N, C-alpha and C positions, 0 to 999 in steps of 0.2 A: 504494500500500500504506500510505502514511503516514496517509491519511484513513480507510482501511478498519478498521484495528486499533482506534482509539478508538470508532468506531461499534459494532463487534462487542462490545467490552468493556462499553459502556453498555447495550446490549440484553441482554447476559448477566446483568449485575448487576441489571437491573430485573426480569427474569423470575424468577430464583431468588437472592435476596440472601443467604440463609443458606448455601446451597451454595457460592456464589461466595466468601464470606468464609472459609469453612472450607478451601476449596482454596487460597486466597491464603495463609492462615496456614500450611498444611501445606507449601507450596512455599517460603515464606520460612524456615520452620524447617529444612527440608531444606538450603537453600542456606547458612544460617548454620552448621548442623552440619557440612556437608561442607567448607566453607572453614576452619572453626575446629578441625577434627579432633575434634569431639564426636560420636561415633558414636551415642550415645543420642538426641541431639537430631535427628540426621540420620534415624534410624530412626523416631522419633516423627513427624517431618514427612512422611516418605514414607507412613507408616501413616495419618496423618490425611488426606492428599491421596488416597490409594488408597481408603480406606473411603468418603470423600465422593464420589469418582467412581463407585464401585460403587453407592452410594445413589442418585445421580442417574440412572444407567443403569436401576436397578430402578424408579424412578419413571416413567421414559420408557416402560418396558415395561408398567407398570400402566395408563398412559394409553392406550396402543395397544390393549390387550386389552379395554377397556370402551368400546365405541363410544357416544358421547353423541349424543342426538338434539338437533337445533337447537331452541333455545327461541324461540318466536314471540312477539314483544311486540306487543300491540294497544294503540295509544294511545287509541283510542276504542272504546266498546262497539259490538257489531254492531247493537244496537237501542237507541234512546234510551228512557230511562225516563219522560221528560216527554212530554206530548201534543204533537202537531204544532201549529205556530202557524197561525192563520187567515191567509188571503190578505188583504193590505191593498189597499183600493180608494181611489183618489184621487178625491175629489169636487171638481169644478170649481165654484168660487164666482165669481159675477159681481162684479167690482170695483165699489165704490160710486161713483156719479157725483156 
């Protein structure tokens, strides 16, 4: 479990950095407000984290409802625009004596 948590956090932060930062800010505010008996900061933190989680779930729902067709990348065109090259013939020359 020790190696799984950092890998999970890194992949989450790379996918959605804005959402991850907002959730982190909300959780930290809620922790500070809860431990310091500042209920307004606690409510603000919970609200920020809750709204951000709802936004993330809404985005996941939007991605699932619109199926995307895979994009096919062709590195070379199907036909070349330049004419084909002629076949090379090797002429054998007699070495000078």
